[in-house]
SEKEVEX-59365 format. One record per residue (C-alpha): residue in one letter; x, y, z; residue number from 1. Coordinates in pm, 1 decimal. Layout:
<pt a <X Y Z> NUM>
...
***
This chain:
<pt m <2381.5 318.2 4808.3> 1>
<pt n <2250.7 436.3 5074.0> 2>
<pt n <2507.2 639.5 5336.0> 3>
<pt g <2291.0 457.2 5639.7> 4>
<pt i <2228.8 152.4 5455.1> 5>
<pt v <2590.4 67.7 5436.2> 6>
<pt l <2646.3 144.8 5748.9> 7>
<pt l <2396.6 -48.2 5898.0> 8>
<pt k <2495.2 -347.4 5676.2> 9>
<pt a <2894.9 -279.4 5839.6> 10>
<pt l <2759.1 -333.9 6217.2> 11>
<pt l <2514.5 -593.8 6139.6> 12>
<pt l <2853.4 -793.1 5968.6> 13>
<pt s <3050.6 -732.8 6208.6> 14>
<pt t <2875.2 -835.4 6522.4> 15>
<pt s <2673.1 -1091.0 6331.8> 16>
<pt q <2721.0 -1446.8 6500.0> 17>
<pt v <2657.9 -1646.1 6179.8> 18>
<pt n <2938.0 -1439.0 6052.0> 19>
<pt l <3158.9 -1506.8 6285.8> 20>
<pt l <3087.6 -1884.8 6304.3> 21>
<pt r <3158.3 -1877.9 5968.8> 22>
<pt h <3449.9 -1728.7 5944.2> 23>
<pt s <3629.7 -1833.0 6304.0> 24>
<pt k <3873.7 -2067.7 6320.2> 25>
<pt d <3890.3 -2046.3 6694.9> 26>
<pt r <3665.4 -2339.5 6844.6> 27>
<pt k <3634.9 -2241.2 7156.1> 28>
<pt k <3462.6 -1979.7 6970.3> 29>
<pt r <3291.7 -2128.8 6769.5> 30>
<pt r <3140.0 -2322.7 7082.4> 31>
<pt r <3023.0 -2036.5 7236.1> 32>
<pt i <2833.4 -1902.9 6987.1> 33>
<pt i <2656.1 -2205.4 6874.7> 34>
<pt g <2588.3 -2268.9 7272.5> 35>
<pt g <2455.9 -1867.5 7229.8> 36>
<pt m <2251.0 -1926.7 6943.4> 37>
<pt v <2077.4 -2284.2 7073.6> 38>
<pt g <1985.7 -2064.1 7424.1> 39>
<pt a <1801.7 -1839.9 7215.4> 40>
<pt l <1603.2 -2081.1 6992.1> 41>
<pt c <1429.3 -2198.3 7350.5> 42>
<pt l <1433.6 -1852.5 7451.2> 43>
<pt y <1225.1 -1821.3 7101.5> 44>
<pt a <1055.5 -2157.5 7112.6> 45>
<pt m <901.7 -2043.7 7489.0> 46>
<pt l <791.0 -1706.6 7338.6> 47>
<pt v <597.0 -1883.6 7052.9> 48>
<pt g <463.3 -2132.4 7303.5> 49>
<pt f <319.6 -1823.5 7556.5> 50>
<pt s <205.5 -1654.7 7182.4> 51>
<pt a <0.2 -2015.2 7038.4> 52>
<pt a <-163.2 -2018.8 7375.6> 53>
<pt i <-349.0 -1720.5 7423.7> 54>
<pt c <-444.7 -1759.2 7000.9> 55>
<pt v <-586.8 -2078.4 7154.2> 56>
<pt g <-767.3 -1974.6 7456.3> 57>
<pt f <-905.6 -1674.5 7267.4> 58>
<pt g <-997.1 -1933.8 6988.4> 59>
<pt k <-1159.7 -2193.0 7225.0> 60>
<pt f <-1373.3 -1943.3 7418.0> 61>
<pt g <-1509.5 -1752.3 7036.3> 62>
<pt l <-1292.1 -1468.5 7116.4> 63>
<pt i <-1048.7 -1493.4 6819.3> 64>
<pt q <-1097.3 -1155.8 6703.2> 65>
<pt a <-927.1 -961.8 7035.3> 66>
<pt a <-655.8 -1143.7 6862.6> 67>
<pt p <-492.1 -883.0 6629.1> 68>
<pt t <-554.0 -635.9 6902.3> 69>
<pt m <-331.1 -846.9 7196.7> 70>
<pt c <-35.1 -897.1 6938.0> 71>
<pt a <31.7 -588.5 6874.8> 72>
<pt l <-9.4 -430.3 7240.8> 73>
<pt t <206.1 -760.8 7313.4> 74>
<pt i <462.6 -631.2 7048.7> 75>
<pt s <441.0 -266.1 7105.1> 76>
<pt a <430.1 -315.6 7513.6> 77>
<pt l <801.9 -546.2 7432.2> 78>
<pt a <945.4 -317.8 7172.9> 79>
<pt f <901.4 -21.1 7431.5> 80>
<pt i <1033.6 -138.1 7753.7> 81>
<pt f <1307.4 -361.2 7538.5> 82>
<pt t <1396.7 19.4 7373.6> 83>
<pt l <1394.1 206.2 7630.5> 84>
<pt f <1634.7 -35.8 7874.9> 85>
<pt k <1901.4 -72.4 7566.3> 86>
<pt t <1893.3 298.7 7448.0> 87>
<pt n <2172.3 375.9 7688.3> 88>
<pt g <2449.3 121.9 7518.2> 89>
<pt y <2287.1 97.2 7177.7> 90>
<pt l <2211.4 439.5 7066.5> 91>
<pt f <2359.7 645.5 7378.3> 92>
<pt n <2757.3 636.4 7540.4> 93>
<pt f <2824.8 304.6 7325.6> 94>
<pt k <3166.3 175.3 7263.8> 95>
<pt e <3179.2 288.9 6874.3> 96>
<pt y <3140.2 599.5 6933.9> 97>
<pt d <3447.0 751.3 6884.0> 98>
<pt m <3473.8 522.7 6496.9> 99>
<pt l <3173.1 594.2 6362.0> 100>
<pt m <3162.5 953.5 6449.7> 101>
<pt s <3487.2 977.9 6248.3> 102>
<pt l <3306.3 808.6 5919.6> 103>
<pt p <3208.4 1116.2 5671.9> 104>
<pt f <2875.1 1069.7 5722.2> 105>
<pt e <2635.7 1316.5 5903.3> 106>
<pt t <2477.3 1290.3 6247.9> 107>
<pt r <2141.3 1221.8 6250.6> 108>
<pt t <2254.8 948.0 5988.3> 109>
<pt v <2465.8 767.8 6253.6> 110>
<pt a <2163.7 831.3 6505.6> 111>
<pt g <1910.7 695.3 6273.7> 112>
<pt c <2144.5 400.2 6205.6> 113>
<pt k <2169.8 267.5 6554.5> 114>
<pt f <1851.8 310.8 6607.4> 115>
<pt l <1824.9 59.3 6314.0> 116>
<pt y <2042.0 -163.6 6379.2> 117>
<pt m <1861.4 -204.7 6761.7> 118>
<pt y <1514.4 -259.3 6584.2> 119>
<pt v <1729.4 -528.3 6352.3> 120>
<pt k <1831.3 -738.2 6670.1> 121>
<pt s <1528.7 -697.6 6839.1> 122>
<pt l <1341.2 -802.9 6536.7> 123>
<pt p <1318.9 -1232.1 6544.7> 124>
<pt w <1147.9 -1141.9 6898.7> 125>
<pt y <880.5 -934.6 6773.8> 126>
<pt l <815.3 -1216.9 6481.2> 127>
<pt s <822.6 -1476.2 6730.4> 128>
<pt i <515.9 -1323.4 6877.5> 129>
<pt s <305.1 -1231.7 6511.6> 130>
<pt l <392.2 -1512.3 6340.0> 131>
<pt a <274.7 -1767.9 6645.6> 132>
<pt m <-64.6 -1552.2 6662.3> 133>
<pt l <-88.0 -1549.8 6316.0> 134>
<pt v <-70.7 -1870.3 6323.9> 135>
<pt g <-357.9 -1932.7 6565.8> 136>
<pt y <-601.0 -1655.2 6418.0> 137>
<pt g <-521.8 -1840.2 6059.1> 138>
<pt i <-682.7 -2163.2 6258.8> 139>
<pt y <-972.9 -2030.1 6423.9> 140>
<pt a <-1070.2 -1776.5 6223.3> 141>
<pt r <-1018.6 -1805.1 5853.6> 142>
<pt p <-934.8 -1500.0 5727.4> 143>
<pt p <-887.6 -1445.2 5340.4> 144>
<pt v <-540.0 -1540.2 5187.1> 145>
<pt l <-418.6 -1143.8 5192.0> 146>
<pt v <-433.8 -1108.1 5526.0> 147>
<pt y <-146.0 -1358.4 5627.8> 148>
<pt p <141.0 -1093.2 5424.6> 149>
<pt a <-112.4 -778.3 5531.7> 150>
<pt w <-33.5 -951.7 5840.6> 151>
<pt l <341.3 -989.6 5838.8> 152>
<pt a <421.6 -642.9 5662.6> 153>
<pt l <209.7 -456.0 5939.2> 154>
<pt s <408.9 -655.7 6199.8> 155>
<pt l <751.5 -512.4 6097.2> 156>
<pt f <612.7 -148.2 6166.6> 157>
<pt l <433.3 -232.8 6493.2> 158>
<pt p <749.8 -218.4 6685.8> 159>
<pt v <856.1 80.9 6488.2> 160>
<pt i <637.3 355.2 6697.1> 161>
<pt p <687.0 242.3 7070.9> 162>
<pt m <1067.1 235.6 7006.3> 163>
<pt l <1104.2 540.3 6875.6> 164>
<pt v <870.3 655.7 7213.4> 165>
<pt a <1166.7 513.6 7418.9> 166>
<pt s <1431.3 599.0 7245.9> 167>
<pt f <1264.5 995.5 7262.4> 168>
<pt l <1267.9 923.9 7618.8> 169>
<pt g <1585.9 725.1 7648.8> 170>
<pt f <1684.7 1084.5 7476.9> 171>
<pt l <1543.6 1298.0 7729.6> 172>
<pt i <1668.3 1149.5 7997.0> 173>
<pt a <2034.2 1146.6 7830.1> 174>
<pt r <1979.9 1487.7 7744.3> 175>
<pt v <1852.5 1634.5 8091.3> 176>
<pt s <2127.3 1387.2 8271.0> 177>
<pt a <2427.3 1503.1 8034.9> 178>
<pt g <2692.4 1578.5 8232.2> 179>
<pt f <2610.0 1432.7 8598.6> 180>
<pt r <2801.5 1120.6 8714.2> 181>
<pt k <2466.8 891.9 8811.9> 182>
<pt t <2280.3 925.2 8453.5> 183>
<pt n <2129.5 557.2 8450.4> 184>
<pt i <1911.8 599.2 8772.9> 185>
<pt v <1619.4 671.5 8585.8> 186>
<pt q <1643.7 325.2 8387.8> 187>
<pt t <1786.9 142.5 8660.9> 188>
<pt i <1470.5 238.8 8877.9> 189>
<pt l <1181.5 93.6 8567.3> 190>
<pt t <1399.1 -200.5 8489.4> 191>
<pt f <1380.3 -302.8 8885.4> 192>
<pt a <1027.2 -236.9 8842.7> 193>
<pt f <984.4 -392.0 8566.7> 194>
<pt v <1153.5 -743.6 8641.0> 195>
<pt l <985.0 -745.3 8959.9> 196>
<pt a <652.0 -744.4 8822.3> 197>
<pt c <715.7 -1065.9 8597.4> 198>
<pt f <838.8 -1206.1 8946.8> 199>
<pt g <491.3 -1102.6 9034.2> 200>
<pt l <311.7 -1241.7 8709.8> 201>
<pt r <431.3 -1539.0 8786.6> 202>
<pt f <203.3 -1555.6 9064.0> 203>
<pt v <-110.0 -1424.6 8928.2> 204>
<pt l <-98.5 -1690.4 8661.3> 205>
<pt e <-57.6 -1974.0 8911.3> 206>
<pt d <-373.9 -1799.8 9059.9> 207>
<pt m <-590.0 -1797.7 8721.7> 208>
<pt f <-494.0 -2147.8 8660.5> 209>
<pt r <-565.3 -2320.0 8987.9> 210>
<pt d <-888.4 -2155.1 9016.1> 211>
<pt d <-1038.9 -2196.2 8691.6> 212>
<pt k <-1105.8 -1835.2 8607.1> 213>
<pt v <-941.7 -1888.0 8244.6> 214>
<pt q <-1241.2 -1769.9 8076.9> 215>
<pt v <-1314.1 -1455.9 8315.7> 216>
<pt t <-1011.3 -1375.2 8255.8> 217>
<pt l <-987.2 -1408.4 7936.4> 218>
<pt m <-1318.3 -1244.3 7889.7> 219>
<pt a <-1173.5 -950.0 8083.5> 220>
<pt a <-842.8 -952.8 7884.8> 221>
<pt s <-1036.3 -915.8 7531.1> 222>
<pt r <-1225.2 -621.9 7732.1> 223>
<pt l <-964.7 -436.6 7800.5> 224>
<pt t <-767.2 -474.5 7517.7> 225>
<pt g <-1030.0 -296.5 7243.1> 226>
<pt q <-1003.6 19.0 7512.9> 227>
<pt a <-641.0 7.8 7534.6> 228>
<pt a <-618.6 -18.1 7108.6> 229>
<pt g <-889.6 328.1 7198.3> 230>
<pt i <-630.4 482.3 7352.3> 231>
<pt y <-328.8 350.3 7141.7> 232>
<pt l <-421.6 422.4 6785.3> 233>
<pt p <-149.0 232.6 6597.7> 234>
<pt a <-297.0 -98.1 6804.1> 235>
<pt g <-635.6 -46.3 6620.2> 236>
<pt w <-503.4 -22.2 6290.7> 237>
<pt f <-334.7 -308.8 6292.7> 238>
<pt a <-672.6 -471.2 6421.9> 239>
<pt a <-870.1 -292.1 6168.3> 240>
<pt a <-671.4 -339.0 5879.9> 241>
<pt i <-691.9 -701.0 5944.7> 242>
<pt t <-1030.8 -768.2 6109.3> 243>
<pt r <-1187.4 -534.0 5876.3> 244>
<pt y <-954.8 -520.9 5551.7> 245>
<pt s <-917.5 -113.3 5626.0> 246>
<pt l <-635.0 -35.6 5391.4> 247>
<pt s <-654.1 307.8 5520.9> 248>
<pt d <-562.0 224.9 5845.2> 249>
<pt g <-284.0 4.1 5765.0> 250>
<pt l <-153.4 324.2 5579.3> 251>
<pt l <-198.5 539.0 5894.6> 252>
<pt l <38.4 281.3 6051.8> 253>
<pt v <322.3 231.1 5834.9> 254>
<pt g <305.4 611.2 5721.7> 255>
<pt l <329.5 794.0 6119.2> 256>
<pt s <621.5 508.2 6221.5> 257>
<pt l <835.9 657.7 5896.3> 258>
<pt v <719.3 985.1 5959.9> 259>
<pt l <757.0 988.6 6358.8> 260>
<pt f <1122.0 791.1 6249.1> 261>
<pt g <1286.6 1136.1 6022.0> 262>
<pt a <1132.5 1356.7 6273.5> 263>
<pt l <1294.9 1232.0 6570.0> 264>
<pt f <1671.4 1136.6 6406.1> 265>
<pt t <1674.7 1546.0 6297.6> 266>
<pt v <1571.8 1590.5 6676.2> 267>
<pt v <1765.6 1404.5 6799.8> 268>
<pt g <2089.7 1510.4 6586.8> 269>
<pt r <2151.0 1809.4 6692.0> 270>
<pt s <2218.1 1706.1 7021.2> 271>
<pt y <2377.6 1395.7 6927.8> 272>
<pt r <2743.5 1477.9 6968.0> 273>
<pt k <2712.6 1701.5 7275.0> 274>
<pt i <2476.7 1444.0 7471.2> 275>
<pt n <2740.0 1124.8 7364.1> 276>
<pt s <3052.5 1339.9 7453.6> 277>
<pt a <2893.9 1430.3 7799.8> 278>
<pt l <2845.5 1096.8 7882.3> 279>
<pt k <3116.0 989.8 7802.0> 280>
<pt s <3328.6 1253.5 7994.4> 281>
<pt h <3143.7 1240.9 8309.6> 282>
<pt a <3150.6 1600.9 8340.4> 283>
<pt a <3287.8 1681.6 8705.3> 284>
<pt g <3015.1 1890.6 8851.6> 285>
<pt r <3112.5 2253.9 8946.9> 286>
<pt d <3068.2 2241.0 9295.4> 287>
<pt y <3415.0 2025.6 9332.5> 288>
<pt k <3651.9 2100.0 9671.9> 289>
<pt l <4000.6 1946.2 9713.4> 290>
<pt t <4037.0 1723.5 9942.2> 291>
<pt a <4290.7 1500.2 10089.1> 292>
<pt q <4263.3 1086.5 9904.5> 293>
<pt r <4204.6 796.5 10089.1> 294>
<pt q <4469.2 577.7 10125.3> 295>
<pt r <4361.0 207.9 10042.0> 296>
<pt g <4480.0 -94.6 9935.5> 297>
<pt v <4532.0 -259.3 9623.0> 298>
<pt v <4196.9 -530.6 9683.0> 299>
<pt r <4032.4 -246.7 9879.9> 300>
<pt a <4077.0 -66.8 9563.7> 301>
<pt i <4000.0 -308.5 9263.0> 302>
<pt a <3680.4 -349.9 9531.9> 303>
<pt f <3593.5 -6.2 9540.2> 304>
<pt k <3659.5 29.0 9130.5> 305>
<pt e <3392.0 -317.9 9073.7> 306>
<pt f <3136.3 -98.4 9271.2> 307>
<pt r <3167.2 217.3 9044.1> 308>
<pt r <3171.6 -20.7 8800.0> 309>
<pt l <2853.9 -146.2 8918.7> 310>
<pt t <2696.2 185.6 8944.6> 311>
<pt g <2743.2 285.7 8625.1> 312>
<pt s <2570.4 65.5 8445.1> 313>
<pt t <2202.8 -42.2 8446.6> 314>
<pt t <2217.5 -409.8 8299.7> 315>
<pt y <2518.7 -476.2 8535.5> 316>
<pt m <2293.9 -333.9 8875.5> 317>
<pt v <1979.3 -493.2 8769.4> 318>
<pt n <2125.9 -835.6 8654.1> 319>
<pt a <2353.4 -840.0 8997.0> 320>
<pt c <2086.4 -703.6 9253.3> 321>
<pt v <1768.7 -823.7 9157.9> 322>
<pt g <1855.5 -1144.1 9321.7> 323>
<pt l <1946.0 -960.3 9664.1> 324>
<pt i <1639.4 -693.0 9588.0> 325>
<pt l <1447.1 -1043.0 9596.1> 326>
<pt s <1556.7 -1193.0 9902.1> 327>
<pt a <1555.6 -855.2 10096.7> 328>
<pt l <1161.0 -876.3 9992.0> 329>
<pt l <1144.0 -1215.2 10113.1> 330>
<pt g <1256.6 -1126.5 10445.1> 331>
<pt i <1054.1 -837.5 10512.6> 332>
<pt g <755.1 -995.4 10317.1> 333>
<pt t <852.1 -1281.9 10594.6> 334>
<pt l <784.0 -1077.8 10877.2> 335>
<pt a <453.7 -920.7 10726.7> 336>
<pt i <308.8 -1201.6 10638.1> 337>
<pt g <395.6 -1477.0 10810.9> 338>
<pt f <623.3 -1782.8 10806.5> 339>
<pt d <361.0 -2035.7 10838.8> 340>
<pt r <144.0 -1831.2 10565.2> 341>
<pt i <383.6 -1826.4 10326.2> 342>
<pt i <461.7 -2218.9 10364.1> 343>
<pt a <66.4 -2281.6 10304.2> 344>
<pt m <52.7 -2037.2 9996.6> 345>
<pt v <353.2 -2215.8 9826.5> 346>
<pt t <320.1 -2526.1 9874.5> 347>
<pt q <-64.0 -2566.7 9863.8> 348>
<pt g <-204.6 -2638.3 10202.9> 349>
<pt a <24.3 -2973.9 10192.5> 350>
<pt p <100.3 -3117.8 10494.7> 351>
<pt i <479.9 -2938.5 10657.0> 352>
<pt s <508.6 -2705.8 10922.3> 353>
<pt a <783.7 -2481.9 10988.4> 354>
<pt a <1010.7 -2667.3 11193.5> 355>
<pt m <1063.5 -2881.9 10889.8> 356>
<pt l <1175.6 -2629.8 10652.9> 357>
<pt r <1398.0 -2452.9 10891.6> 358>
<pt p <1691.6 -2590.4 10778.0> 359>
<pt a <1584.9 -2548.3 10418.6> 360>
<pt i <1661.3 -2170.6 10533.9> 361>
<pt p <1987.7 -2115.9 10443.0> 362>
<pt f <1902.2 -2294.2 10114.4> 363>
<pt i <1598.7 -2038.5 10036.2> 364>
<pt v <1799.9 -1708.6 10079.1> 365>
<pt y <2120.4 -1841.8 9900.7> 366>
<pt f <1860.1 -1912.0 9570.1> 367>
<pt c <1763.8 -1552.6 9571.2> 368>
<pt i <2143.9 -1469.1 9692.8> 369>
<pt g <2368.5 -1675.5 9422.5> 370>
<pt m <2101.0 -1551.3 9192.5> 371>
<pt m <2412.7 -1366.5 8992.2> 372>
<pt s <2751.3 -1322.1 9121.1> 373>
<pt t <2920.3 -1012.4 9004.0> 374>
<pt t <3287.8 -1238.0 8896.1> 375>
<pt a <3089.9 -1489.4 8707.6> 376>
<pt c <3117.9 -1128.5 8461.5> 377>
<pt s <3344.8 -851.9 8579.9> 378>
<pt p <3662.1 -1046.2 8447.4> 379>
<pt s <3529.7 -992.2 8128.6> 380>
<pt l <3354.9 -666.0 8147.5> 381>
<pt e <3761.6 -552.2 8153.9> 382>
<pt g <3688.4 -623.2 7762.3> 383>
<pt k <3915.0 -384.5 7524.4> 384>
<pt n <4091.6 -223.3 7840.0> 385>
<pt y <4242.0 -569.7 7996.0> 386>
<pt w <4605.2 -440.0 7878.3> 387>
<pt i <4582.8 -200.8 8084.3> 388>
<pt v <4491.2 -395.5 8367.7> 389>
<pt q <4810.2 -624.9 8253.3> 390>
<pt s <5048.6 -334.6 8163.2> 391>
<pt l <5007.2 -175.1 8576.0> 392>
<pt p <5221.0 -381.4 8857.8> 393>
<pt i <4964.5 -565.9 8979.7> 394>
<pt e <4945.7 -933.1 8981.6> 395>
<pt k <4634.7 -1137.4 8831.3> 396>
<pt k <4606.7 -1302.8 9159.5> 397>
<pt t <4560.3 -968.2 9338.5> 398>
<pt l <4296.4 -831.5 9075.7> 399>
<pt y <4073.3 -1137.1 9145.5> 400>
<pt r <4076.9 -1118.0 9480.7> 401>
<pt g <3965.8 -749.5 9477.2> 402>
<pt k <3647.8 -885.9 9246.0> 403>
<pt m <3571.9 -1148.9 9520.8> 404>
<pt l <3593.4 -907.4 9834.7> 405>
<pt f <3324.7 -714.1 9651.9> 406>
<pt n <3081.8 -914.2 9566.6> 407>
<pt l <3145.0 -1034.6 9927.8> 408>
<pt v <3079.8 -749.5 10083.0> 409>
<pt l <2762.5 -673.7 9798.5> 410>
<pt t <2586.5 -981.7 9898.0> 411>
<pt v <2712.7 -1107.0 10266.2> 412>
<pt p <2494.4 -804.8 10389.0> 413>
<pt f <2186.0 -893.7 10203.9> 414>
<pt m <2230.6 -1277.2 10289.7> 415>
<pt v <2232.9 -1190.8 10717.1> 416>
<pt f <1908.8 -968.5 10694.9> 417>
<pt s <1735.6 -1218.3 10490.1> 418>
<pt t <1830.1 -1464.3 10717.9> 419>
<pt l <1781.6 -1261.3 10984.8> 420>
<pt c <1352.7 -1234.6 10869.2> 421>
<pt l <1343.1 -1530.5 10814.8> 422>
<pt c <1475.1 -1689.1 11127.5> 423>
<pt i <1250.5 -1447.5 11344.3> 424>
<pt s <981.0 -1504.3 11150.6> 425>
<pt s <974.8 -1927.2 11153.5> 426>
<pt k <1067.8 -1796.1 11507.1> 427>
<pt a <1396.9 -2008.1 11490.5> 428>
<pt p <1664.8 -2103.4 11835.4> 429>
<pt a <1935.5 -1843.3 11885.5> 430>
<pt l <2237.5 -2145.3 11845.8> 431>
<pt d <1975.2 -2232.5 11517.4> 432>
<pt t <2030.4 -1918.7 11340.2> 433>
<pt a <2372.6 -1875.7 11439.0> 434>
<pt l <2461.9 -2134.8 11199.6> 435>
<pt y <2200.3 -2076.3 10960.2> 436>
<pt l <2400.0 -1737.2 10950.0> 437>
<pt l <2712.1 -1945.4 10875.7> 438>
<pt l <2625.3 -2180.4 10632.5> 439>
<pt g <2514.9 -1867.2 10443.2> 440>
<pt l <2822.5 -1703.9 10463.9> 441>
<pt a <3001.8 -2043.4 10360.4> 442>
<pt l <2759.9 -2014.8 10013.5> 443>
<pt c <2811.0 -1672.0 9925.8> 444>
<pt a <3224.0 -1715.7 9929.4> 445>
<pt f <3115.5 -2042.0 9767.8> 446>
<pt s <2910.8 -1827.5 9526.3> 447>
<pt t <3177.2 -1588.9 9447.7> 448>
<pt a <3502.3 -1754.5 9443.2> 449>
<pt w <3289.7 -2064.7 9187.0> 450>
<pt g <3185.8 -1715.9 8974.5> 451>
<pt c <3510.2 -1657.4 8930.6> 452>
<pt v <3606.5 -1962.8 8839.2> 453>
<pt c <3358.9 -1922.4 8557.0> 454>
<pt g <3386.2 -1553.2 8499.6> 455>
<pt v <3805.9 -1627.2 8450.6> 456>
<pt r <3817.4 -1961.3 8280.8> 457>
<pt h <3511.4 -1820.3 8003.1> 458>
<pt m <3645.2 -1486.4 7989.2> 459>
<pt r <3558.0 -1270.1 7672.8> 460>
<pt l <3721.6 -973.6 7574.8> 461>
<pt d <3590.9 -905.7 7248.8> 462>
<pt w <3214.5 -806.1 7291.3> 463>
<pt e <3104.1 -469.5 7191.3> 464>
<pt n <2781.3 -443.5 7406.6> 465>
<pt e <2792.1 -491.2 7803.4> 466>
<pt i <2454.1 -746.9 7747.5> 467>
<pt e <2646.8 -981.1 7584.4> 468>
<pt v <2870.6 -1030.5 7889.4> 469>
<pt i <2634.3 -986.0 8149.6> 470>
<pt k <2318.7 -1108.8 7964.9> 471>
<pt q <2460.7 -1384.8 7751.1> 472>
<pt g <2793.3 -1459.9 7815.3> 473>
<pt s <2915.6 -1808.2 7911.7> 474>
<pt a <3062.2 -1805.6 8266.0> 475>
<pt v <2709.5 -1611.9 8301.9> 476>
<pt a <2533.7 -1908.4 8186.0> 477>
<pt i <2782.9 -2206.3 8308.5> 478>
<pt y <2761.3 -1980.0 8732.4> 479>
<pt m <2383.4 -1977.6 8658.8> 480>
<pt l <2202.7 -2240.1 8498.5> 481>
<pt p <2382.2 -2614.2 8758.7> 482>
<pt n <2391.8 -2334.2 9089.1> 483>
<pt l <2033.0 -2231.4 9121.9> 484>
<pt f <1951.0 -2595.2 8994.9> 485>
<pt a <2170.4 -2732.7 9282.2> 486>
<pt v <2052.0 -2556.3 9499.3> 487>
<pt m <1653.6 -2626.4 9426.2> 488>
<pt g <1769.6 -3016.2 9512.1> 489>
<pt l <1928.5 -2917.5 9804.7> 490>
<pt v <1671.2 -2709.1 9945.2> 491>
<pt v <1466.9 -3057.9 9937.6> 492>
<pt l <1710.3 -3285.7 10048.0> 493>
<pt s <1806.1 -3039.2 10359.6> 494>
<pt v <1401.6 -3063.0 10416.1> 495>
<pt f <1390.8 -3437.1 10397.8> 496>
<pt l <1737.4 -3466.9 10564.1> 497>
<pt g <1616.7 -3236.0 10852.9> 498>
<pt m <1329.8 -3492.3 10974.1> 499>
<pt r <1602.9 -3804.0 10994.0> 500>
<pt m <1868.5 -3676.8 11189.6> 501>
<pt d <1989.4 -3413.1 11431.3> 502>
<pt q <1924.6 -3083.6 11223.1> 503>
<pt r <2220.4 -2875.5 11352.1> 504>
<pt l <2450.0 -3143.4 11279.8> 505>
<pt m <2304.8 -3143.1 10925.5> 506>
<pt i <2387.6 -2829.4 10899.1> 507>
<pt l <2705.5 -2791.8 11109.2> 508>
<pt i <2786.4 -3041.8 10800.1> 509>
<pt m <2621.9 -2876.4 10487.1> 510>
<pt t <2890.6 -2586.2 10591.0> 511>
<pt l <3183.2 -2758.6 10595.5> 512>
<pt i <3098.4 -2869.2 10264.6> 513>
<pt a <3046.2 -2531.9 10124.0> 514>
<pt c <3358.8 -2430.8 10281.8> 515>
<pt l <3550.6 -2688.0 10117.4> 516>
<pt l <3408.3 -2634.4 9786.2> 517>
<pt a <3500.5 -2236.0 9848.8> 518>
<pt a <3870.6 -2369.1 9874.3> 519>
<pt l <3862.1 -2575.0 9608.0> 520>
<pt s <3674.4 -2291.3 9421.7> 521>
<pt y <3917.6 -1990.4 9543.3> 522>
<pt r <4285.7 -2242.9 9494.7> 523>
<pt r <4098.7 -2278.0 9121.0> 524>
<pt v <4136.4 -1905.7 9038.3> 525>
<pt m <4444.0 -1909.9 9223.9> 526>
<pt i <4601.3 -2136.3 8969.5> 527>
<pt l <4417.3 -1938.8 8638.1> 528>
<pt s <4566.0 -1644.8 8735.4> 529>
<pt r <4918.1 -1776.4 8672.1> 530>
<pt k <4782.3 -1910.4 8305.6> 531>
<pt k <4563.1 -1587.5 8162.6> 532>
***
């Protein structure tokens, strides 16, 4: 067998959740794998529904010939974005680098294999879009039978070119930034921009459906996809192969994908060892000066270590800070637009005043602040270095206190800023503002302690990529989902109770409940620290 295929097969088998499910006898691990599969299936179902809805819209308004182009552009855009964010962690600076480079394979073979591994792991997302749009296109366009296998075959090559372009950009970023400490700054900025754009897309879609702009939007989308296909030629080749049965366009798409793949990893292979070595060693700057060391307490030192871990990972920083950024934007937005106008926009003119919503301010802010707690994943992020932590003369409870301190230092300033902005915009009295800040502080403490309970209770150390812990970990899911649903209920409850009892008394009662829950969660962490 080809060396690259042998290596790819070994990587897929060693990380396959199905393979682990078949051979693992650990019930806890099996339940976690099954839960992850169910969650992934739900996401695939949502993506299929979204793609099918696009085709139905095109079909209803007689624009079904734009569906192949839309499919190609959607898959290409997702492939580019996903690859750009995954390059540092899959292609560069991955954990098994030393082991793979010690095997008797050429450097370009290892780099190409890691790219194919990233491609195979992402392929279900792209196929979900392709299959859903193929079904919709088949229903409305009724193409010849040969179009169906041609669509499926060419769909396998659609993500290759954008993935190669994104990998090359990641290669250039890594090549330029190799040797510097902050190698992930560009990826972090792009990720934040993408996440915020996704949040903004929700309001665009809501406005479109509320104002009956569906037909106008779809016609504009059809026109724009045609123009985009003229600029991004692979999408035009795919559409021509499907709609005009052009064999030459299909061969162009396949051929260019294979040629670019070979060319890229011939270039990348020459600097692959150097880049990975620099990224893993973080070479010191030449202008280093010897200065006196700063003394910190053990808990503060652990908190500072968590800060360095956060700033060293794009995935970790985005997931931990996206809620904080949203809370700050919410605060700035209320000052710029006005609390009353935002209420009118969200409630669509319902008879709800600013005074009625004031008691919900701490929970509205916490909905963003508590979206993610670093303590839910930071215990698992120790990974295979956990034995070092165990060998240190530090008690487990001290370690977890440091992790909780860092989360508080990270979240409390954003909570204070956002709460003050909302209180100023809603013209809340000074005493009410103080009570809201007190409740917000209690909620941050609860979020920190409860996240640590989830993180310690469902610690996972056998991960190969940090995405498995930060995005797909059971500890994060168990923390996040009940927390967010409970907060949405508390927003409604605070408005309801605020109209039937003294608002300040209600805030005090909720503050006491939040403090009690935070204390119980903290106590649970201390108990778990003696067991783990």
